[in-house]
DSSP file (Angstrom, degrees, kcal/mol; ACC not computed):
  #  RESIDUE AA STRUCTURE BP1 BP2  ACC     N-H-->O    O-->H-N    N-H-->O    O-->H-N    TCO  KAPPA ALPHA  PHI   PSI    X-CA   Y-CA   Z-CA
    1    1 A X              0   0    0      0, 0.0     2,-0.2     0, 0.0     0, 0.0   0.000 360.0 360.0 360.0 132.8  101.1  124.2   67.3
    2    2 A X        -     0   0    0      2,-0.0     2,-0.7     1,-0.0     0, 0.0  -0.634 360.0-122.9 -94.5 152.9  104.0  126.2   68.8
    3    3 A X        -     0   0    0     -2,-0.2    -1,-0.0     1,-0.1     0, 0.0  -0.848  22.5-175.4 -96.1 115.5  105.7  125.4   72.1
    4    4 A X        +     0   0    0     -2,-0.7     2,-0.6     2,-0.1    -1,-0.1   0.357  51.2 106.5 -92.1   5.2  105.5  128.4   74.4
    5    5 A X        -     0   0    0      2,-0.0     2,-0.2     1,-0.0    -2,-0.1  -0.751  69.4-131.7 -90.2 124.7  107.6  126.9   77.1
    6    6 A X        -     0   0    0     -2,-0.6    -2,-0.1     1,-0.1    -1,-0.0  -0.512   9.2-157.9 -74.8 139.5  111.1  128.3   77.3
    7    7 A X        +     0   0    0     -2,-0.2     2,-1.0     2,-0.0    -1,-0.1   0.194  50.9 126.7-100.9  16.2  113.9  125.8   77.5
    8    8 A X        +     0   0    0      1,-0.2     3,-0.3     2,-0.1    -2,-0.1  -0.636  21.9 161.5 -77.7 103.5  116.3  128.2   79.1
    9    9 A X    >   +     0   0    0     -2,-1.0     3,-1.3     1,-0.2    -1,-0.2   0.374  49.2  94.1-103.0   2.9  117.5  126.4   82.2
   10   10 A X  T 3  S+     0   0    0      1,-0.3    -1,-0.2    -3,-0.1    -2,-0.1   0.745  82.2  56.5 -68.8 -20.6  120.6  128.5   82.8
   11   11 A X  T 3  S+     0   0    0     -3,-0.3     2,-0.4     2,-0.1    -1,-0.3   0.496  81.0 109.0 -88.6  -2.4  118.7  130.7   85.2
   12   12 A X    <   -     0   0    0     -3,-1.3     2,-0.3     1,-0.0    -3,-0.0  -0.590  51.4-168.2 -76.2 129.1  117.7  127.8   87.5
   13   13 A X        -     0   0    0     -2,-0.4     3,-0.1     1,-0.0     2,-0.1  -0.874  20.3-113.9-117.6 152.6  119.5  127.9   90.8
   14   14 A X        -     0   0    0     -2,-0.3     3,-0.1     1,-0.1    -1,-0.0  -0.345  46.8 -81.9 -77.4 164.6  119.7  125.3   93.4
   15   15 A X        -     0   0    0      1,-0.1    -1,-0.1    -2,-0.1     2,-0.1  -0.341  57.4 -93.4 -65.6 147.1  118.2  125.8   96.8
   16   16 A X        -     0   0    0     -3,-0.1     2,-0.4    -2,-0.0    -1,-0.1  -0.393  47.6-178.6 -66.2 134.4  120.3  127.7   99.3
   17   17 A X        -     0   0    0     -2,-0.1    64,-0.1    -3,-0.1     6,-0.0  -0.965  34.4 -96.9-129.4 148.9  122.5  125.6  101.5
   18   18 A X        -     0   0    0     -2,-0.4     6,-0.1     1,-0.1     0, 0.0  -0.346  42.7-113.4 -64.6 145.3  124.9  126.8  104.1
   19   19 A X    >   -     0   0    0      4,-0.1     3,-2.2     1,-0.1    -1,-0.1  -0.208  40.7 -89.1 -70.6 171.6  128.5  127.1  103.1
   20   20 A X  T 3  S+     0   0    0      1,-0.3    -1,-0.1     3,-0.0    -2,-0.1   0.786 128.7  47.5 -58.3 -29.6  131.0  124.8  104.6
   21   21 A X  T 3  S+     0   0    0      2,-0.0    -1,-0.3     0, 0.0     2,-0.2   0.449 105.9  72.3 -92.0   1.3  131.7  127.1  107.5
   22   22 A X    <   -     0   0    0     -3,-2.2     2,-0.3    -5,-0.0    -4,-0.0  -0.635  66.6-149.9-107.9 169.7  128.1  127.7  108.3
   23   23 A X        -     0   0    0     -2,-0.2     2,-0.1    -6,-0.0    -4,-0.1  -0.915  27.2 -95.0-134.5 162.5  125.4  125.4  109.8
   24   24 A X        -     0   0    0     -2,-0.3    58,-0.1    56,-0.1    59,-0.0  -0.462  54.2 -96.1 -71.0 150.0  121.7  125.0  109.5
   25   25 A X        -     0   0    0     -2,-0.1    -1,-0.1     1,-0.1     2,-0.0  -0.333  38.3-115.7 -67.2 150.1  119.7  126.8  112.1
   26   26 A X     >  -     0   0    0      1,-0.1     4,-2.5    -3,-0.1     5,-0.2  -0.276  31.9-100.2 -75.0 170.2  118.6  125.0  115.2
   27   27 A X  H  > S+     0   0    0      1,-0.2     4,-2.7     2,-0.2     5,-0.2   0.935 125.0  48.3 -57.2 -48.1  114.9  124.4  115.9
   28   28 A X  H  > S+     0   0    0      1,-0.2     4,-2.9     2,-0.2    -1,-0.2   0.879 109.6  52.4 -63.9 -36.9  114.9  127.3  118.4
   29   29 A X  H  > S+     0   0    0      2,-0.2     4,-2.3     1,-0.2    -1,-0.2   0.907 110.9  47.6 -64.6 -40.6  116.6  129.6  116.0
   30   30 A X  H  X S+     0   0    0     -4,-2.5     4,-2.5     2,-0.2    -2,-0.2   0.939 113.6  47.5 -62.7 -46.2  114.0  128.7  113.3
   31   31 A X  H  X S+     0   0    0     -4,-2.7     4,-2.3     1,-0.2    -2,-0.2   0.919 112.8  47.9 -62.5 -44.8  111.2  129.3  115.8
   32   32 A X  H  X S+     0   0    0     -4,-2.9     4,-2.4     2,-0.2    -1,-0.2   0.890 111.1  51.7 -63.6 -39.6  112.7  132.6  117.0
   33   33 A X  H  X S+     0   0    0     -4,-2.3     4,-1.7     2,-0.2    -2,-0.2   0.918 109.3  49.8 -63.7 -43.1  113.2  133.8  113.4
   34   34 A X  H  <>S+     0   0    0     -4,-2.5     5,-3.0     1,-0.2     4,-0.2   0.923 111.4  49.0 -60.5 -43.9  109.6  133.0  112.6
   35   35 A X  H ><5S+     0   0    0     -4,-2.3     3,-1.4     1,-0.2    -2,-0.2   0.891 108.8  53.1 -64.0 -38.7  108.4  134.9  115.6
   36   36 A X  H 3<5S+     0   0    0     -4,-2.4    -1,-0.2     1,-0.3    -2,-0.2   0.838 107.1  52.8 -63.1 -32.2  110.6  137.9  114.7
   37   37 A X  T 3<5S-     0   0    0     -4,-1.7    -1,-0.3     2,-0.2    -2,-0.2   0.448 125.5-104.1 -82.4  -0.5  109.0  137.8  111.2
   38   38 A X  T < 5S+     0   0    0     -3,-1.4     2,-0.9    -4,-0.2    -3,-0.2   0.613  82.6 129.3  87.8  13.1  105.5  138.0  112.9
   39   39 A X      < -     0   0    0     -5,-3.0     2,-1.2    -6,-0.2    -1,-0.2  -0.853  40.9-166.2-102.9  99.3  104.7  134.3  112.3
   40   40 A X        +     0   0    0     -2,-0.9     2,-0.4    -3,-0.1    -5,-0.1  -0.707  18.8 165.6 -93.8  93.0  103.6  133.1  115.7
   41   41 A X        -     0   0    0     -2,-1.2     2,-0.2   -10,-0.2    -6,-0.1  -0.856  39.2-115.0-110.3 140.9  103.6  129.3  115.4
   42   42 A X    >>  -     0   0    0     -2,-0.4     4,-1.9     1,-0.1     3,-0.8  -0.495  27.5-120.6 -70.6 142.3  103.5  126.9  118.3
   43   43 A X  H 3> S+     0   0    0      1,-0.3     4,-2.3     2,-0.2     5,-0.1   0.851 113.4  55.3 -54.4 -36.9  106.7  124.8  118.6
   44   44 A X  H 3> S+     0   0    0      1,-0.2     4,-2.4     2,-0.2    19,-0.3   0.858 105.8  51.6 -66.2 -33.5  104.7  121.6  118.2
   45   45 A X  H <> S+     0   0    0     -3,-0.8     4,-2.3     2,-0.2    -2,-0.2   0.890 109.7  48.7 -70.4 -38.6  103.3  122.8  114.9
   46   46 A X  H  X S+     0   0    0     -4,-1.9     4,-2.5     2,-0.2    -2,-0.2   0.911 111.0  51.4 -64.1 -41.6  106.7  123.6  113.6
   47   47 A X  H  X S+     0   0    0     -4,-2.3     4,-2.6    14,-0.3    -2,-0.2   0.922 109.6  49.7 -60.6 -44.3  107.9  120.2  114.7
   48   48 A X  H  X S+     0   0    0     -4,-2.4     4,-2.6     1,-0.2    -1,-0.2   0.911 110.1  51.3 -60.8 -42.5  104.9  118.6  112.8
   49   49 A X  H  X S+     0   0    0     -4,-2.3     4,-1.3     2,-0.2    -2,-0.2   0.933 111.7  46.0 -60.7 -47.3  105.8  120.6  109.7
   50   50 A X  H  <>S+     0   0    0     -4,-2.5     5,-2.8     1,-0.2     3,-0.3   0.910 113.4  49.2 -63.8 -42.5  109.4  119.5  109.8
   51   51 A X  H ><5S+     0   0    0     -4,-2.6     3,-2.1     1,-0.2    -1,-0.2   0.898 105.0  58.1 -63.6 -40.1  108.4  115.9  110.4
   52   52 A X  H 3<5S+     0   0    0     -4,-2.6    -1,-0.2     1,-0.3    -2,-0.2   0.843 107.8  48.2 -57.3 -33.5  105.9  116.0  107.5
   53   53 A X  T 3<5S-     0   0    0     -4,-1.3    -1,-0.3    -3,-0.3    -2,-0.2   0.276 123.3-107.0 -92.5  10.3  108.8  116.9  105.3
   54   54 A X  T < 5S+     0   0    0     -3,-2.1     2,-0.3     1,-0.2    -3,-0.2   0.696  72.6 139.7  78.4  19.5  111.0  114.1  106.6
   55   55 A X      < -     0   0    0     -5,-2.8    -1,-0.2    -6,-0.1    19,-0.1  -0.759  54.7-109.8 -99.0 144.3  113.3  116.3  108.7
   56   56 A X        -     0   0    0     -2,-0.3     2,-0.3    17,-0.2    27,-0.1  -0.370  33.4-170.9 -72.0 149.6  114.5  115.2  112.1
   57   57 A X        -     0   0    0     13,-0.2    17,-0.1    25,-0.1     2,-0.1  -0.999  33.5-101.8-140.4 138.6  113.3  117.1  115.2
   58   58 A X    >   -     0   0    0     -2,-0.3     3,-2.1     1,-0.2     4,-0.4  -0.410  35.8-127.1 -58.0 132.0  114.4  116.9  118.8
   59   59 A X  G >  S+     0   0    0      1,-0.3     3,-0.9     2,-0.2    -1,-0.2   0.699 101.8  74.1 -61.7 -20.7  111.7  114.8  120.6
   60   60 A X  G 3  S+     0   0    0      1,-0.2    -1,-0.3    39,-0.0    -2,-0.1   0.724 100.6  45.1 -66.6 -17.4  111.1  117.4  123.3
   61   61 A X  G <  S+     0   0    0     -3,-2.1     2,-0.3     2,-0.1   -14,-0.3   0.543  93.6  98.2 -97.0  -9.8  109.2  119.5  120.7
   62   62 A X  S <  S-     0   0    0     -3,-0.9     5,-0.1    -4,-0.4   -18,-0.1  -0.630  75.9-119.1 -89.6 133.0  107.2  116.7  119.2
   63   63 A X    >   -     0   0    0     -2,-0.3     3,-2.1   -19,-0.3     4,-0.5  -0.306  32.0-107.7 -64.2 154.4  103.6  116.0  120.2
   64   64 A X  G >  S+     0   0    0      1,-0.3     3,-1.4     2,-0.2     4,-0.4   0.860 116.0  59.1 -52.0 -43.1  102.9  112.6  121.8
   65   65 A X  G 3  S+     0   0    0      1,-0.3    -1,-0.3     2,-0.1     4,-0.2   0.609 111.8  41.0 -69.0  -9.3  101.0  111.2  118.8
   66   66 A X  G <> S+     0   0    0     -3,-2.1     4,-2.8     2,-0.1    -1,-0.3   0.348  82.7 100.9-115.7   4.3  104.1  111.8  116.5
   67   67 A X  H <> S+     0   0    0     -3,-1.4     4,-2.7    -4,-0.5     5,-0.2   0.891  83.5  48.4 -60.9 -41.3  106.9  110.7  118.8
   68   68 A X  H  > S+     0   0    0     -4,-0.4     4,-2.0     2,-0.2    -1,-0.2   0.907 113.6  47.3 -67.6 -39.3  107.3  107.2  117.3
   69   69 A X  H  > S+     0   0    0      2,-0.2     4,-2.6     1,-0.2    -2,-0.2   0.920 113.2  49.3 -64.4 -42.8  107.4  108.7  113.8
   70   70 A X  H  X S+     0   0    0     -4,-2.8     4,-3.1     1,-0.2   -13,-0.2   0.908 109.1  51.6 -63.6 -42.3  109.9  111.3  114.9
   71   71 A X  H  X S+     0   0    0     -4,-2.7     4,-2.1    -5,-0.2    -1,-0.2   0.905 111.1  48.8 -61.3 -40.7  112.1  108.7  116.5
   72   72 A X  H  X S+     0   0    0     -4,-2.0     4,-2.0     2,-0.2    -2,-0.2   0.939 113.7  45.4 -63.4 -47.6  112.0  106.7  113.2
   73   73 A X  H  X S+     0   0    0     -4,-2.6     4,-1.5     1,-0.2    -2,-0.2   0.927 112.5  51.4 -62.1 -45.3  112.9  109.8  111.1
   74   74 A X  H  < S+     0   0    0     -4,-3.1    -1,-0.2     1,-0.2     3,-0.2   0.896 112.8  46.0 -58.9 -41.0  115.6  110.9  113.6
   75   75 A X  H  < S+     0   0    0     -4,-2.1    -1,-0.2    -5,-0.2    -2,-0.2   0.847 121.7  35.3 -70.9 -34.6  117.2  107.4  113.5
   76   76 A X  H  < S+     0   0    0     -4,-2.0     2,-0.3    -5,-0.2    -1,-0.2   0.408  82.2 121.4-105.5   1.2  117.1  107.1  109.7
   77   77 A X     <  +     0   0    0     -4,-1.5   -22,-0.1    -3,-0.2   -23,-0.0  -0.501  24.5 166.8 -71.7 128.7  117.7  110.6  108.4
   78   78 A X        +     0   0    0     -2,-0.3    -1,-0.1     0, 0.0    -3,-0.0   0.221  38.2 110.2-124.6  11.9  120.8  110.8  106.2
   79   79 A X        -     0   0    0      1,-0.1     3,-0.1     3,-0.0    -2,-0.0  -0.133  66.3-130.8 -81.5-179.0  120.4  114.2  104.6
   80   80 A X  S    S+     0   0    0      1,-0.1   -56,-0.1     3,-0.0    -1,-0.1   0.270  86.1  86.0-115.2   9.5  122.4  117.3  105.2
   81   81 A X  S    S+     0   0    0      1,-0.1     2,-0.3   -64,-0.1    -1,-0.1   0.598  95.5  22.7 -88.0 -10.5  119.6  119.8  105.8
   82   82 A X        -     0   0    0     -3,-0.1     2,-0.3   -58,-0.1    -1,-0.1  -0.998  54.7-166.6-154.9 151.8  119.2  119.2  109.5
   83   83 A X        -     0   0    0     -2,-0.3     2,-0.8   -27,-0.1    -3,-0.0  -0.987  32.4-116.1-135.1 145.2  121.0  117.9  112.5
   84   84 A X        -     0   0    0     -2,-0.3     2,-0.5   -10,-0.1   -27,-0.1  -0.756  40.8-177.0 -80.5 115.8  119.6  116.9  115.9
   85   85 A X        -     0   0    0     -2,-0.8     2,-0.3     0, 0.0   -58,-0.2  -0.960  30.1-116.9-117.7 130.0  121.3  119.4  118.2
   86   86 A X        -     0   0    0     -2,-0.5     2,-0.1     1,-0.1     3,-0.1  -0.499  33.2-140.5 -65.8 125.1  120.7  119.3  122.0
   87   87 A X        -     0   0    0     -2,-0.3     4,-0.1     1,-0.1    -1,-0.1  -0.465  29.1 -86.2 -83.1 158.3  119.0  122.5  122.9
   88   88 A X    >   -     0   0    0     -2,-0.1     3,-1.4     1,-0.1    -1,-0.1  -0.180  38.5-109.6 -61.0 159.1  119.9  124.3  126.1
   89   89 A X  T >  S+     0   0    0      1,-0.3     3,-0.9     2,-0.1     4,-0.3   0.651 109.3  77.1 -65.7 -15.1  118.2  123.3  129.4
   90   90 A X  T 3>  +     0   0    0      1,-0.2     4,-1.8     2,-0.2    -1,-0.3   0.402  64.7  95.5 -79.8   6.6  116.3  126.6  129.4
   91   91 A X  H <> S+     0   0    0     -3,-1.4     4,-2.7     1,-0.2    -1,-0.2   0.914  80.7  56.0 -58.9 -41.7  113.9  125.2  126.7
   92   92 A X  H <4 S+     0   0    0     -3,-0.9    -1,-0.2     1,-0.2     7,-0.2   0.865 107.8  47.4 -60.3 -36.4  111.5  124.2  129.5
   93   93 A X  H  4 S+     0   0    0     -4,-0.3     3,-0.4     1,-0.2    -1,-0.2   0.823 113.8  47.6 -75.6 -29.3  111.4  127.7  130.9
   94   94 A X  H  < S+     0   0    0     -4,-1.8     2,-0.2     1,-0.2    -2,-0.2   0.862 130.1  20.1 -76.1 -36.4  110.8  129.2  127.4
   95   95 A X    ><  +     0   0    0     -4,-2.7     3,-2.0    -5,-0.2     4,-0.3  -0.640  69.2 171.3-133.0  73.9  108.1  126.7  126.5
   96   96 A X  G >  S+     0   0    0     -3,-0.4     3,-1.3     1,-0.3     4,-0.1   0.771  73.2  67.2 -61.1 -27.2  106.7  125.2  129.7
   97   97 A X  G >  S+     0   0    0      1,-0.3     3,-1.1     2,-0.2    -1,-0.3   0.686  86.1  71.7 -67.8 -16.5  103.8  123.5  127.9
   98   98 A X  G <  S+     0   0    0     -3,-2.0    -1,-0.3     1,-0.2    -2,-0.2   0.765  92.8  55.6 -70.2 -23.6  106.3  121.1  126.2
   99   99 A X  G <  S+     0   0    0     -3,-1.3     2,-1.3    -4,-0.3    -1,-0.2   0.395  78.7 101.9 -90.4   3.6  107.0  119.3  129.4
  100  100 A X    <         0   0    0     -3,-1.1    -1,-0.1     1,-0.2    -3,-0.0  -0.707 360.0 360.0 -89.0  91.8  103.3  118.4  130.0
  101  101 A X              0   0    0     -2,-1.3    -1,-0.2   -38,-0.1    -2,-0.0   0.449 360.0 360.0 -91.0 360.0  103.3  114.8  128.9
C-alpha cells in the first residue's frame, strides 16, 4: 500500500500575528470590520464566540449568563492574541442594548 500523504511541511506557515509595532484589533474594531464585510453580528454573539475560544472580552459586551466565565478568562488569560482595552465611553450610545442589565 502506498502512502499518498505528502510530507512536505516547508509550505506550512504560522498564523498571522501582528508585528512588534502593531497591535491586535479591539473588540469594536473587530465588530466594525465584520459589519463592513457584511457580517452583521450582535456584539454579545461576538463576545460569546471569543469567550468560547478562551479569549478575554470586556465585560460590557458579555451577556449576563457568561459574565462569571468571562471574568475568569479575563483574569487568567496569558496569551498574546488579545488584550482587554478600555473602550471609549460612547460604546453605550453605539450599542444601547448592552446597558440593559
